[in-house]
C-alpha positions in Angstrom: -3.5 -69.9 28.9 -3.2 -67.5 26.0 -2.9 -63.7 26.7 -4.8 -61.3 24.8 -2.9 -58.4 23.7 -4.9 -55.1 23.1 -4.8 -53.9 19.8 -3.2 -50.4 19.4 -5.5 -47.6 18.7 -5.4 -46.6 15.2 -4.9 -43.0 14.1 -7.9 -41.3 13.3 -8.6 -40.9 9.7 -8.8 -37.2 7.9 -12.5 -37.2 8.1 -12.3 -37.7 12.0 -9.6 -35.2 12.3 -11.1 -32.6 10.4 -14.3 -33.1 12.2 -12.7 -32.5 15.5 -11.2 -29.2 14.3 -13.4 -26.0 14.7 -14.9 -24.7 11.6 -13.3 -21.4 12.3 -9.8 -22.8 12.3 -10.4 -24.4 9.0 -12.0 -21.1 7.4 -8.9 -19.1 8.7 -6.6 -21.8 7.4 -8.4 -21.7 4.0 -8.1 -17.9 3.9 -4.4 -17.9 4.8 -3.7 -20.4 2.0 -5.8 -18.3 -0.6 -3.4 -15.3 0.0 -0.1 -17.1 0.6 2.7 -16.2 -2.1 0.0 -14.0 -4.0 1.2 -10.5 -5.0 -0.5 -7.6 -3.0 -1.3 -4.1 -3.7 2.3 -2.7 -1.9 4.3 -4.7 -4.4 2.4 -3.3 -7.3 2.6 0.0 -5.8 6.3 -0.3 -5.4 6.8 -1.4 -8.8 4.8 1.1 -10.5 6.7 4.0 -8.5 10.0 2.7 -9.2 9.0 2.4 -13.0 7.8 6.0 -13.1 11.1 7.3 -11.6 13.2 5.1 -13.8 11.5 6.8 -16.9 12.1 10.2 -15.4 15.6 9.6 -14.6 16.2 7.8 -17.8 15.1 10.9 -19.8 17.3 13.0 -17.7 20.3 10.8 -18.3 19.7 10.9 -22.2 19.3 14.6 -22.1 22.6 15.0 -20.2 24.2 12.8 -22.6 22.8 14.5 -25.7 24.4 17.8 -24.3 27.8 16.3 -23.6 27.1 17.0 -19.9 28.3 13.8 -18.3 28.6 15.1 -14.7 26.7 13.0 -12.4 25.3 10.6 -15.0 27.3 7.4 -14.0 26.5 8.0 -10.0 22.9 8.6 -10.6 22.7 5.2 -13.2 24.4 3.3 -10.2 21.7 4.6 -8.0 19.1 4.0 -10.3 20.1 0.2 -10.9 20.3 -0.2 -7.1 16.9 1.1 -6.5 15.4 -1.0 -9.3 17.0 -4.1 -8.3 15.6 -3.6 -4.8 12.0 -2.8 -6.5 12.3 -5.7 -8.4 13.0 -8.3 -5.5 10.1 -6.7 -3.6 7.7 -7.3 -6.6 8.9 -10.9 -7.1 8.7 -11.5 -3.4 12.2 -12.3 -2.5 12.7 -12.0 1.3 16.0 -9.9 1.5 13.7 -7.2 -0.4 11.5 -6.5 2.7 14.5 -5.2 4.6 16.2 -3.7 1.7 13.6 -1.4 0.9 13.6 0.3 4.3 17.3 0.8 4.0 17.0 2.1 0.4 14.8 4.9 1.5 17.2 5.7 4.1 20.4 5.7 1.8 18.3 7.9 -0.7 17.5 10.4 1.7 21.2 10.8 3.0 22.4 11.2 -0.5 20.0 13.8 -1.1 20.6 15.3 2.2 24.3 15.7 0.9 23.9 16.7 -2.5 20.7 19.1 -2.5 20.5 22.4 -1.3 19.3 23.2 2.2 16.2 24.8 1.0 15.1 21.5 -0.4 15.9 19.5 2.7 12.5 20.2 4.5 10.8 18.7 1.5 13.2 15.7 1.4 12.5 15.2 5.1 9.0 15.2 4.6 9.0 12.5 1.5 11.3 10.5 3.5 8.9 10.3 6.5 5.7 9.7 4.1 7.5 6.9 1.8 9.0 5.3 5.2 5.8 5.3 6.9 4.1 3.7 3.9 7.0 1.0 3.8 6.9 0.3 7.3 2.9 -0.1 7.2 3.7 -2.3 4.3 6.4 -4.4 6.3 3.7 -4.9 9.1 1.0 -5.7 6.9 -0.5 -9.1 7.2 -1.3 -9.5 3.6 2.2 -8.4 2.5 3.6 -11.0 4.9 1.5 -13.6 3.1 2.8 -12.7 0.0 6.5 -13.1 1.3 5.0 -16.6 2.5 6.1 -15.5 6.2 4.2 -16.9 9.4 1.6 -14.5 10.2 0.2 -14.6 13.8 -3.3 -15.7 14.1 -4.4 -12.6 15.9 -3.2 -10.5 13.2 -4.3 -13.0 10.3 -8.0 -12.8 12.1 -8.1 -8.9 12.0 -6.9 -9.0 8.6 -9.7 -11.5 7.6 -12.4 -9.4 9.5 -11.1 -6.2 7.6 -11.5 -8.1 4.4 -15.0 -9.4 5.0 -16.4 -6.6 7.0 -17.2 -3.9 4.5 -14.0 -3.6 2.6 -15.2 -0.5 0.7 -15.1 1.4 3.9 -11.4 0.6 4.5 -10.8 1.6 0.9 -12.4 5.0 1.5 -10.4 5.6 4.7 -7.3 4.9 2.8 -8.1 7.1 -0.1 -9.2 9.8 2.1 -5.7 9.7 3.7 -3.9 9.5 0.4 -6.0 12.5 -0.9 -4.3 14.7 1.5 -1.1 13.9 -0.3 -2.2 13.5 -3.8 -5.7 15.0 -4.5 -6.1 12.6 -7.5 -7.5 9.9 -4.8 -10.2 12.3 -3.5 -13.0 11.3 -5.9 -12.1 7.5 -5.3 -12.5 8.2 -1.6 -15.8 9.9 -2.1 -17.1 7.0 -4.2 -16.0 4.4 -1.9 -17.2 6.1 1.2 -20.8 6.7 -0.4 -20.8 3.1 -1.6 -20.0 1.6 1.9 -22.1 4.0 3.7 -25.2 2.9 1.5 -24.1 -1.1 2.4 -24.5 0.1 6.1 -27.8 1.9 5.8 -29.5 -0.4 3.7 -28.5 -3.5 5.7 -29.0 -5.8 2.6 -25.6 -7.1 3.0 -25.3 -10.8 4.2 -23.8 -11.1 6.6 -24.6 -7.4 7.8 -21.4 -5.1 7.5 -20.3 -2.2 9.7 -17.3 0.1 9.8 -19.7 3.1 9.1 -16.8 5.4 10.9 -14.3 4.6 8.4 -16.9 4.9 5.5 -17.8 8.4 6.8 -14.2 9.7 7.5 -13.3 8.9 4.2 -16.1 10.5 2.4 -15.4 13.6 4.7 -11.6 13.5 3.8 -12.3 13.2 0.1 -15.0 15.6 -0.1 -12.8 18.2 2.0 -9.9 18.0 -0.5 -12.1 18.2 -3.6 -13.9 21.4 -2.1 -10.4 22.9 -1.1 -9.0 22.3 -4.7 -12.2 23.5 -6.3 -11.8 26.8 -4.4 -8.1 27.3 -5.0 -8.8 26.7 -8.6 -11.7 29.0 -8.8 -9.3 31.4 -7.3 -6.4 30.9 -9.7 -8.9 31.1 -12.7 -10.1 34.3 -11.3 -6.6 35.8 -11.1 -5.9 34.5 -14.8 -8.9 36.1 -16.1 -8.1 39.4 -14.4 -4.6 39.3 -15.8 -5.4 38.7 -19.4 -8.2 41.4 -19.3 -5.9 43.9 -17.7 -2.2 42.8 -18.4 -1.0 45.9 -16.3 
């Protein structure tokens, strides 16, 4: 009597496997693959800031060489090459550059603390806190981690995806508003993005509906406050200058 051997279960094909996965998981994976390895705004900001510093430092070095004042040219050139190398690595997505950027900021602050006068140390400390805060924010950013092709935890990836899809103009308004407290040139952008984001919330025409009205309003208020402050300060300066021109005494 022949014994019937049961056939082994065949693995599911791709269509069955995809059908068994929840649609939300597929959408999140597609979102991750879309941004994986693509350069983000933080990498571009580091490159632009470093390029500006290189141009300013190069002009100073050329002027010092022309005046035959070579003191400090070689150390500054060495520091400049190191900073440029780290920035280039960060822009190109090299894994070591993520941590090297934080170390570079600490080293530059230490050099400035030793070389500069005591009167400049408070300004140096403020600059260190600001740029280090930005670097830490970029270091923990899900978007920047995707650029460096690192594994991003699912909750962090979901939060980033929600921010990108739920009224991104509101997030831009809030970031520009905070940046305007340091650089007033960002204030008009904060006002524009905040007004646009609030219009999307109020009209309710976006599909799916968007929110983040608080961020949009906060960015609008910060941008408007900075613009008003600089307007009145500019007006006071204009009055003082016209008074000085009319009566030089």
